[in-house]
C-alpha positions, -999 to 999 in steps of 0.1 A, spaced: 312 -528 117 350 -517 101 368 -542 79 402 -547 102 421 -536 77 402 -502 76 410 -506 112 446 -513 109 447 -482 88 438 -457 111 451 -474 147 487 -475 123 482 -437 117 474 -424 153 500 -445 163 532 -432 146 518 -402 153 526 -401 180 559 -424 178 538 -454 189 541 -443 231 523 -422 251 544 -408 268 540 -374 266 507 -374 257 492 -349 283 500 -326 249 477 -336 227 443 -326 216 440 -289 224 423 -270 203 408 -298 179 376 -289 157 344 -267 172 321 -294 180 295 -317 182 257 -317 184 262 -294 218 259 -262 211 229 -258 210 228 -257 247 228 -221 260 243 -211 296 212 -205 325 212 -175 343 221 -193 369 257 -210 348 268 -170 356 257 -172 396 283 -196 395 304 -186 374 305 -154 397 306 -177 427 333 -193 416 361 -156 410 341 -139 438 374 -134 452 382 -119 422 357 -95 417 363 -90 458 405 -79 448 391 -55 420 367 -37 440 395 -29 462 424 -16 445 397 6 421 378 14 453 411 26 469 423 37 442 398 66 437 396 70 475 435 81 477 426 99 442 398 121 463 420 128 490 448 136 477 431 157 449 437 200 453 404 214 464 385 236 433 364 261 438 344 271 415 326 308 409 302 314 385 287 348 371 252 356 359 246 376 326 210 380 306 217 390 266 189 414 254 168 399 224 179 435 206 194 463 212 182 493 237 167 521 213 176 553 232 168 572 197 148 556 170 176 550 148 193 521 127 224 503 147 249 498 121 252 460 127 220 440 134 224 424 172 187 411 176 184 375 186 160 361 165 172 326 170 190 300 188 221 303 158 219 343 173 224 334 207 251 308 204 269 330 182 266 353 206 278 324 235 306 314 209 320 355 215 325 345 250 345 323 239 361 336 221 402 342 224 397 375 221 380 381 258 401 355 272 432 377 257 416 411 269 407 389 302 451 383 316 455 415 303 435 423 331 451 402 354 482 421 371 499 425 402 488 407 436 459 391 411 480 381 390 506 360 417 475 350 438 459 334 399 496 317 393 502 304 425 489 270 425 504 262 389 540 249 396 554 256 363 538 297 362 549 326 341 530 356 341 532 359 299 504 362 287 498 332 264 502 315 298 480 324 318 451 333 286 463 292 286 450 289 317 419 307 315 405 289 285 413 253 301 392 261 333 365 290 326 328 276 307 297 287 294 265 277 298 233 281 287 200 283 309 175 265 291 151 277 276 158 312 282 184 341 277 209 339 304 242 327 305 266 315 337 302 320 332 322 301 357 352 300 365 374 269 385 399 278 407 420 266 435 417 300 455 379 306 456 382 344 457 401 348 430 375 326 410 351 350 418 374 382 406 384 361 369 342 353 364 331 390 368 361 398 344 347 376 320 317 395 323 330 426 322 352 425 295 318 404 274 305 437 280 335 460 273 337 442 241 304 446 226 308 485 235 345 486 219 324 464 184 302 495 181 316 518 185 343 507 164 315 499 130 303 533 141 335 550 135 342 521 100 303 527 89 305 573 95 343 577 78 335 550 49 295 569 44 315 608 44 337 594 15 303 579 3 290 615 9 315 634 -12 313 609 -43 280 615 -44 280 651 -40 306 651 -72 282 635 -88 251 660 -78 273 685 -91 289 674 -126 249 663 -135 237 699 -124 266 710 -151 256 682 -181 217 695 -176 222 737 -172 244 731 -209 221 712 -225 190 736 -220 217 767 -230 228 743 -258 188 732 -274 172 764 -266 160 752 -235 150 780 -209 112 782 -210 110 741 -222 73 737 -211 62 774 -228 80 764 -259 61 737 -261 28 752 -252 29 770 -283 43 748 -311 15 726 -296 -13 753 -304 4 758 -338 1 721 -350 -29 727 -336 -39 751 -352 -23 741 -385 -39 706 -381 -74 721 -383 -64 740 -415 -56 709 -430 -93 691 -422 -107 727 -441 -83 719 -468 -83 685 -473 -126 692 -471 -128 721 -497 -101 698 -521 -127 666 -519 -154 691 -527 -136 706 -558 -125 672 -568 -160 662 -571 -172 695 -586 -147 684 -618 -156 649 -620 -191 656 -617 -186 679 -648 -166 660 -668 -186 632 -664 -213 648 -678 -194 661 -705 -184 628 -719 -220 613 -719 -234 649 -732 -254 656 -703 -269 693 -698 -242 706 -670 -276 724 -657 -283 688 -636 -259 698 -620 -267 715 -589 -235 739 -577 -241 748 -616 -276 751 -619 -276 774 -588 -251 804 -607 -279 830 -613 -265 841 -646 -273 806 -652 -306 806 -635 -316 838 -653 -307 823 -689 -324 786 -680 -357 804 -673 -353 824 -707 -344 799 -729 -378 783 -714 -398 810 -719 -388 816 -749 -390 779 -762 -424 781 -748 -431 818 -768 -420 795 -803 -435 766 -796 -473 787 -793 -462 809 -823 -453 772 -843 -489 769 -835 -496 799 -864 -471 808 -887 -444 790 -901 -402 788 -893 -395 814 -924 -424 837 -911 -405 867 -897 -419 864 -861 -409 829 -862 -373 840 -874 -365 865 -846 -376 843 -816 -357 815 -834 -329 837 -836 -332 847 -795 -334 811 -785 -302 810 -807 -286 844 -787 -296 823 -749 -285 793 -759 -248 812 -773 -256 831 -742 -267 795 -719 -233 778 -730 -212 807 -720 -220 808 -694 -221 775 -680 -189 776 -698 -178 798 -674 -189 782 -645 -174 749 -656 -138 769 -659 -143 782 -622 -148 749 -610 -111 741 -627 -96 767 -613 -117 763 -575 -101 725 -578 -61 735 -588 -66 762 -560 -76 738 -538 -47 715 -544 -20 742 -541 -36 751 -513 -41 713 -496 -8 708 -503 9 740 -490 -9 733 -457 4 697 -456 41 709 -459 28 734 -432 16 710 -407 48 676 -414 79 706 -408 53 717 -375 49 678 -367 90 674 -370 94 710 -352 72 685 -324 88 653 -326 129 674 -315 109 690 -289 97 660 -278 133 640 -279 152 674 -264 124 669 -240 136 635 -230 171 637 -231 163 668 -208 140 650 -189 165 626 -178 192 646 -168 169 669 -143 156 631 -132 191 615 -126 200 646 -112 171 647 -88 174 613 -80 212 619 -70 205 649 -53 180 628 -29 210 601 -19 226 626 -11 209 638 12 199 599 22 237 592 25 242 623 45 209 614 66 223 581 72 259 594 80 248 619 110 227 586 130 257 572 126 276 594 142 249 596 169 249 562 177 286 556 181 281 579 209 254 568 226 262 540 252 242 514 249 247 473 259 230 446 245 232 426 276 235 433 312 247 416 344 223 402 365 246 381 393 283 391 393 305 360 411 310 356 443 333 338 460 323 298 468 314 287 510 354 272 518 336 238 530 324 231 494 346 232 467 335 222 426 366 191 432 366 171 443 331 157 447 334 136 471 308 116 466 307 108 432 339 95 433 340 74 461 302 60 439 322 60 410 352 40 427 321 19 440 306 14 405 334 12 392 353 -11 411 315 -38 404 317 -35 369 354 -42 366 352 -67 393 324 -85 375 345 -78 339 378 -97 353 360 -122 364 340 -131 334 374 -125 318 391 -152 336 363 -172 335 366 -165 301 400 -171 284 394 -204 312 386 -234 289 385 -262 309 358 -288 318 343 -284 349 302 -278 344 281 -299 338 268 -266 308 308 -278 297 300 -313 297 268 -315 286 261 -283 261 300 -277 251 313 -314 252 279 -331 242 276 -360 260 253 -363 291 267 -363 325 256 -400 344 277 -394 375 299 -376 393 331 -388 422 341 -365 442 380 -356 448 399 -386 472 424 -376 499 454 -387 493 458 -425 488 486 -451 470 471 -470 439 464 -499 445 438 -487 475 425 -463 447 420 -488 428 399 -504 455 381 -477 467 346 -491 468 355 -522 487 377 -513 512 353 -481 521 388 -457 528 362 -429 511 331 -435 517 317 -410 493 336 -420 468 321 -452 467 283 -439 471 287 -426 438 302 -452 417 268 -470 434 252 -440 420 271 -449 382 263 -478 390 222 -470 393 222 -451 362 238 -477 340 212 -500 345 189 -476 340 188 -481 308 184 -510 281 214 -500 262 237 -497 292 220 -525 307 223 -547 283 264 -538 276 284 -572 283 314 -552 264 327 -521 279 352 -495 268 363 -467 286 385 -438 283 396 -405 284 412 -374 265 437 -369 283 466 -389 307 451 -386 344 419 -378 338 411 -416 362 399 -442 334 417 -466 351 408 -460 387 373 -456 373 370 -489 355 386 -507 377 362 -494 407 330 -496 388 336 -533 376 343 -537 416 308 -525 422 290 -547 393 307 -575 405 296 -563 447 266 -569 430 267 -608 418 283 -598 382 310 -624 370 331 -589 357 368 -583 342 386 -561 341 410 -562 307 442 -535 300 442 -524 270 464 -494 273 495 -515 259 517 -485 258 512 -477 298 494 -506 312 484 -489 349 459 -521 357 479 -543 376 500 -521 392 468 -513 411 461 -550 422 494 -555 427 503 -584 408 526 -590 378 522 -582 342 541 -607 325 511 -626 302 484 -610 294 464 -596 265 495 -596 243 502 -630 248 469 -639 239 464 -625 207 497 -639 199 491 -675 210 515 -676 231 490 -680 253 457 -690 268 430 -671 282 429 -695 312 468 -688 314 466 -649 320 434 -642 336 443 -635 376 417 -648 390 399 -644 427 413 -608 432 378 -598 449 348 -623 446 332 -621 415 360 -602 398 391 -610 372 418 -588 359 432 -592 323 468 -576 323 480 -558 291 513 -585 299 538 -560 294 547 -530 266 538 -533 229 563 -522 205 531 -521 181 497 -521 198 477 -513 172 484 -545 155 476 -560 181 445 -542 182 440 -548 146 447 -584 149 419 -616 142 435 -627 181 428 -593 195 391 -599 174 387 -638 190 403 -629 228 371 -599 231 344 -624 216 354 -653 236 354 -636 273 323 -621 260 306 -660 263 327 -663 301 319 -630 312 286 -613 322 306 -581 323 339 -568 303 356 -539 310 385 -519 288 403 -497 305 424 -481 273 449 -450 263 437 -417 267 419 -402 228 435 -370 223 471 -388 222 465 -422 200 442 -440 185 442 -470 201 402 -465 219 388 -459 184 405 -501 174 387 -514 200 361 -492 198 340 -513 178 341 -544 196 326 -532 222 285 -525 230 290 -494 244 319 -465 263 327 -446 291 340 -412 286 358 -396 317 364 -367 321 388 -353 353 374 -318 369 385 -283 359 425 -301 337 411 -315 307 402 -282 281 370 -277 264 379 -277 230 405 -314 239 376 -330 252 344 -319 224 371 -333 201 376 -363 217 339 -370 222 333 -364 191 358 -391 176 334 -413 203 301 -406 187 313 -406 149 323 -442 152 288 -450 158 290 -469 185 267 -462 219 280 -439 244 265 -440 274 277 -405 289 305 -390 313 318 -394 343 337 -369 359 360 -373 380 378 -352 407 353 -329 417 361 -302 444 333 -305 472 349 -266 480 333 -258 449 308 -289 439 284 -261 457 288 -236 419 288 -263 397 270 -296 409 246 -277 439 221 -308 429 247 -334 438 260 -323 464 256 -304 491 271 -301 529 250 -324 544 258 -348 523 286 -350 538 272 -354 575 249 -377 561 280 -406 548 290 -395 580 263 -407 602 257 -437 582 295 -448 582 293 -451 618 261 -469 623 280 -494 592 307 -493 619 288 -499 649 264 -525 631 299 -546 625 312 -542 661 275 -555 670 277 -582 650 
């Protein structure tokens, strides 16, 4: 429990914030806080149906307005007729003659087809069609338009806004449609578009062919000049380098080169043999070897004879030496003959060696000459090859230029021919015909009325839910339990007009049997739970004034008193006391006097107003209510009242305005929160309920007061139904009969 000092601080804060008097506190507390723990509760589908049932007239009114608007719009709209011409686009242009076209119009992909459709939609074709509409056709075309002009641009704008080009899916068929109030004009304009599309392609083909032909003629002239220039260059080169008969000259040079090359090989071979023989001679002389051992010397006839002769003489001398002495005349004669032969042999060998040397020198000179001739012939052959290379290049360029000239000339002729051949890349499959007069495309009556129905229902539902969204007053069990965060323990129906005293005692005077039964139900609900059943001191409060908290307090207290419990109602609304008015008693002494010590409880309590029922008034209006409620005397008074009575019901000011109820709350066993149907806003009720829950004092729940039975079926069908009313009426008649019998 909070200390009295803290209670005084909080009470003073709430009290002074609102000036100490709450005559105008009905505007306080809206929009406070975000709520407590009830946010987890979700609306069910039935909740949304209830929202709709309550606001069904919003839906009906909006539906009628939208549907009526759609109906008026449909009936007032000008009839528009639609005609359609069908065009087939060819995948490729027809080939009358196998020639290459200037422009490639083949349809190979969706992009190519879309390109043709964009051509159909182009401003160029629209302008051409506008130029076609003249005379009577133009007057019929412009007749439906108020601000019309025969200007081509104006006509083109109208054509563009009413013409549609639609491709038939998975085909090369295109539908050209046109809408117009005159069905015959619509058909004629649609055909104009189809014809102009074909004429447009023809013009493009002719223009492209003419342009290409002119360009090719310029190219032919340039190429012909180039051919003539290359021919002149080739002729000048032939004359300059004596290449009139290049092939025969090249053959002669090649044959000569072959002969010289063969001679050079022979000269090299002879030189090699002569060099070998000279080297052998030099080697034998250096070593002192007999030169006759060399075959080319020994094979000489003279040397062969001399060698044989010497051998014979040597044999003869050998034989004579056996018989004669060296000085013998025969020996001397034989020796002289041998010496003569050797001299002749040496002379013959020297002659052969000289001849070998001479042959070698001759071979060297011959080889050098042949090599020189070969070099010159090779140089001449290389020069001829160089000349031939340049000649071949010039000749090749000339042939290539002539080939290009021939190709361009042939292409120019083909282009000239293709431009004159009339072919189309599309054709008209179906020409547009006038639509039946009974079938305009606009207005589409079924569609418009269908949209009116759907739109009216949709907007009506949206408007109903929008009104429900902006209407944040507490009215449903979802609002109380899901948003405010308190259990709903009782519902008090709306009562008929009666004075305050009758309303305060409605459970005993039976002025409204349904209300009396509602309080009996509330009494039973409080006795079902241990906390509320054992509670001796109960505080009753509300969010704002006018929610029936005093009405609930007195009638609930009278209900407990009727069940045999001693009950006291304490008016703790010291700012605007109300209980004494409900029972038409004086408000001279009461809570203020008891707390101040100027009066006792026995003097202040008004007893015997009803069986087991007493009232303790406020005792006037207090200037400092929070100080009184925070005083020790007030705490002692409550403690004393607990001992005297079975139930003490305390009527307190609303929570949204002042904090008086929160000051009293720690001194009671529990609280009841009163909410008036469709009056207090959710945020304000949520904020006030959160204050009660944060005080750590049990809250027994919320009582919904002033439920309109006309809409009770929307929100509280589980509590009230028309059959209940009949039951109460029958029951009341039976009770009156019983009373008469008694």
